[in-house]
mmCIF file of the C-alpha atoms, coordinates in Angstrom:
data_MODEL
# 
_entry.id   MODEL 
# 
loop_
_atom_site.group_PDB 
_atom_site.id 
_atom_site.type_symbol 
_atom_site.label_atom_id 
_atom_site.label_alt_id 
_atom_site.label_comp_id 
_atom_site.label_asym_id 
_atom_site.label_entity_id 
_atom_site.label_seq_id 
_atom_site.pdbx_PDB_ins_code 
_atom_site.Cartn_x 
_atom_site.Cartn_y 
_atom_site.Cartn_z 
_atom_site.occupancy 
_atom_site.B_iso_or_equiv 
_atom_site.pdbx_formal_charge 
_atom_site.auth_seq_id 
_atom_site.auth_comp_id 
_atom_site.auth_asym_id 
_atom_site.auth_atom_id 
_atom_site.pdbx_PDB_model_num 
ATOM 1  C CA . MET A 1 1  ? -14.451 6.213   -16.926 1.00 0.00 ? 1  MET A CA 1 
ATOM 2  C CA . PRO A 1 2  ? -14.233 7.746   -13.404 1.00 0.00 ? 2  PRO A CA 1 
ATOM 3  C CA . LYS A 1 3  ? -15.223 4.402   -11.865 1.00 0.00 ? 3  LYS A CA 1 
ATOM 4  C CA . ALA A 1 4  ? -12.374 2.707   -13.709 1.00 0.00 ? 4  ALA A CA 1 
ATOM 5  C CA . LEU A 1 5  ? -9.934  5.294   -12.385 1.00 0.00 ? 5  LEU A CA 1 
ATOM 6  C CA . CYS A 1 6  ? -11.190 4.771   -8.832  1.00 0.00 ? 6  CYS A CA 1 
ATOM 7  C CA . LEU A 1 7  ? -10.789 1.013   -9.101  1.00 0.00 ? 7  LEU A CA 1 
ATOM 8  C CA . THR A 1 8  ? -7.339  1.389   -10.666 1.00 0.00 ? 8  THR A CA 1 
ATOM 9  C CA . SER A 1 9  ? -6.149  3.656   -7.861  1.00 0.00 ? 9  SER A CA 1 
ATOM 10 C CA . LEU A 1 10 ? -7.619  1.246   -5.330  1.00 0.00 ? 10 LEU A CA 1 
ATOM 11 C CA . ALA A 1 11 ? -5.718  -1.660  -6.886  1.00 0.00 ? 11 ALA A CA 1 
ATOM 12 C CA . VAL A 1 12 ? -2.456  0.318   -6.960  1.00 0.00 ? 12 VAL A CA 1 
ATOM 13 C CA . ALA A 1 13 ? -2.916  1.340   -3.324  1.00 0.00 ? 13 ALA A CA 1 
ATOM 14 C CA . VAL A 1 14 ? -3.475  -2.281  -2.279  1.00 0.00 ? 14 VAL A CA 1 
ATOM 15 C CA . VAL A 1 15 ? -0.321  -3.373  -4.120  1.00 0.00 ? 15 VAL A CA 1 
ATOM 16 C CA . ILE A 1 16 ? 1.694   -0.606  -2.436  1.00 0.00 ? 16 ILE A CA 1 
ATOM 17 C CA . VAL A 1 17 ? 0.360   -1.544  0.998   1.00 0.00 ? 17 VAL A CA 1 
ATOM 18 C CA . LEU A 1 18 ? 1.134   -5.231  0.457   1.00 0.00 ? 18 LEU A CA 1 
ATOM 19 C CA . LEU A 1 19 ? 4.647   -4.527  -0.821  1.00 0.00 ? 19 LEU A CA 1 
ATOM 20 C CA . PHE A 1 20 ? 5.674   -2.241  2.008   1.00 0.00 ? 20 PHE A CA 1 
ATOM 21 C CA . LEU A 1 21 ? 3.859   -4.236  4.694   1.00 0.00 ? 21 LEU A CA 1 
ATOM 22 C CA . THR A 1 22 ? 5.686   -7.372  3.544   1.00 0.00 ? 22 THR A CA 1 
ATOM 23 C CA . ASP A 1 23 ? 8.989   -5.502  3.697   1.00 0.00 ? 23 ASP A CA 1 
ATOM 24 C CA . LEU A 1 24 ? 8.182   -4.214  7.186   1.00 0.00 ? 24 LEU A CA 1 
ATOM 25 C CA . ILE A 1 25 ? 7.134   -7.619  8.539   1.00 0.00 ? 25 ILE A CA 1 
ATOM 26 C CA . MET A 1 26 ? 10.141  -9.389  7.062   1.00 0.00 ? 26 MET A CA 1 
ATOM 27 C CA . GLY A 1 27 ? 12.398  -6.677  8.492   1.00 0.00 ? 27 GLY A CA 1 
ATOM 28 C CA . PHE A 1 28 ? 10.988  -7.286  11.972  1.00 0.00 ? 28 PHE A CA 1 
ATOM 29 C CA . ALA A 1 29 ? 11.405  -11.034 11.528  1.00 0.00 ? 29 ALA A CA 1 
ATOM 30 C CA . GLY A 1 30 ? 15.083  -10.621 10.654  1.00 0.00 ? 30 GLY A CA 1 
ATOM 31 C CA . MET A 1 31 ? 14.735  -11.793 7.064   1.00 0.00 ? 31 MET A CA 1 
ATOM 32 C CA . THR A 1 32 ? 15.961  -8.580  5.424   1.00 0.00 ? 32 THR A CA 1 
ATOM 33 C CA . ALA A 1 33 ? 17.958  -10.482 2.807   1.00 0.00 ? 33 ALA A CA 1 
ATOM 34 C CA . SER A 1 34 ? 14.784  -11.955 1.318   1.00 0.00 ? 34 SER A CA 1 
ATOM 35 C CA . SER A 1 35 ? 12.436  -8.980  1.830   1.00 0.00 ? 35 SER A CA 1 
ATOM 36 C CA . PRO A 1 36 ? 11.208  -7.152  -1.302  1.00 0.00 ? 36 PRO A CA 1 
ATOM 37 C CA . LEU A 1 37 ? 13.059  -3.876  -0.622  1.00 0.00 ? 37 LEU A CA 1 
ATOM 38 C CA . ARG A 1 38 ? 15.828  -5.360  1.534   1.00 0.00 ? 38 ARG A CA 1 
ATOM 39 C CA . GLY A 1 39 ? 14.499  -3.548  4.620   1.00 0.00 ? 39 GLY A CA 1 
ATOM 40 C CA . ALA A 1 40 ? 15.898  -0.191  3.501   1.00 0.00 ? 40 ALA A CA 1 
ATOM 41 C CA . SER A 1 41 ? 14.011  1.962   6.004   1.00 0.00 ? 41 SER A CA 1 
ATOM 42 C CA . MET A 1 42 ? 11.344  1.046   8.526   1.00 0.00 ? 42 MET A CA 1 
ATOM 43 C CA . LEU A 1 43 ? 10.159  4.654   8.663   1.00 0.00 ? 43 LEU A CA 1 
ATOM 44 C CA . MET A 1 44 ? 9.629   4.601   4.897   1.00 0.00 ? 44 MET A CA 1 
ATOM 45 C CA . ASP A 1 45 ? 7.748   1.293   5.166   1.00 0.00 ? 45 ASP A CA 1 
ATOM 46 C CA . VAL A 1 46 ? 5.398   2.628   7.842   1.00 0.00 ? 46 VAL A CA 1 
ATOM 47 C CA . ALA A 1 47 ? 4.809   5.882   5.958   1.00 0.00 ? 47 ALA A CA 1 
ATOM 48 C CA . PHE A 1 48 ? 3.968   4.111   2.693   1.00 0.00 ? 48 PHE A CA 1 
ATOM 49 C CA . VAL A 1 49 ? 1.643   1.650   4.439   1.00 0.00 ? 49 VAL A CA 1 
ATOM 50 C CA . VAL A 1 50 ? -0.259  4.515   6.088   1.00 0.00 ? 50 VAL A CA 1 
ATOM 51 C CA . ILE A 1 51 ? -0.387  6.548   2.861   1.00 0.00 ? 51 ILE A CA 1 
ATOM 52 C CA . GLY A 1 52 ? -1.456  3.492   0.850   1.00 0.00 ? 52 GLY A CA 1 
ATOM 53 C CA . ILE A 1 53 ? -4.297  2.802   3.269   1.00 0.00 ? 53 ILE A CA 1 
ATOM 54 C CA . ALA A 1 54 ? -5.379  6.455   3.067   1.00 0.00 ? 54 ALA A CA 1 
ATOM 55 C CA . ILE A 1 55 ? -5.407  6.338   -0.742  1.00 0.00 ? 55 ILE A CA 1 
ATOM 56 C CA . ALA A 1 56 ? -7.365  3.074   -0.703  1.00 0.00 ? 56 ALA A CA 1 
ATOM 57 C CA . VAL A 1 57 ? -9.987  4.556   1.639   1.00 0.00 ? 57 VAL A CA 1 
ATOM 58 C CA . MET A 1 58 ? -10.312 7.701   -0.485  1.00 0.00 ? 58 MET A CA 1 
ATOM 59 C CA . SER A 1 59 ? -10.606 5.638   -3.673  1.00 0.00 ? 59 SER A CA 1 
ATOM 60 C CA . TRP A 1 60 ? -13.264 3.376   -2.176  1.00 0.00 ? 60 TRP A CA 1 
ATOM 61 C CA . THR A 1 61 ? -15.232 6.336   -0.814  1.00 0.00 ? 61 THR A CA 1 
ATOM 62 C CA . THR A 1 62 ? -15.147 8.109   -4.178  1.00 0.00 ? 62 THR A CA 1 
ATOM 63 C CA . TYR A 1 63 ? -16.168 4.915   -5.978  1.00 0.00 ? 63 TYR A CA 1 
ATOM 64 C CA . ARG A 1 64 ? -19.191 4.491   -3.696  1.00 0.00 ? 64 ARG A CA 1 
ATOM 65 C CA . GLU A 1 65 ? -20.246 8.131   -4.142  1.00 0.00 ? 65 GLU A CA 1 
ATOM 66 C CA . GLN A 1 66 ? -20.403 7.742   -7.924  1.00 0.00 ? 66 GLN A CA 1 
ATOM 67 C CA . GLY A 1 67 ? -23.155 5.188   -7.552  1.00 0.00 ? 67 GLY A CA 1 
# 
C-alpha cells in the first residue's frame, strides 16, 4: 500500500507541474487567453512548479527507499 501512495503522489505532482508550467509558458508567449489558468499569476505558477518538483522528488526518493 505505501508504494501505491508514493506512485499516486508522484503522478499528482507531475500533473501539477505540467499544468502550471504550461500556464507559465503560455503566459510568457502571450497566449493567456488559451492557457489553462488564463495566466492568473506568474508568481503562483513558479511557486507551484517548484513545489510540484519538490513533491515529485520526495515521492520518488521514498518509493526507492521502500525497495
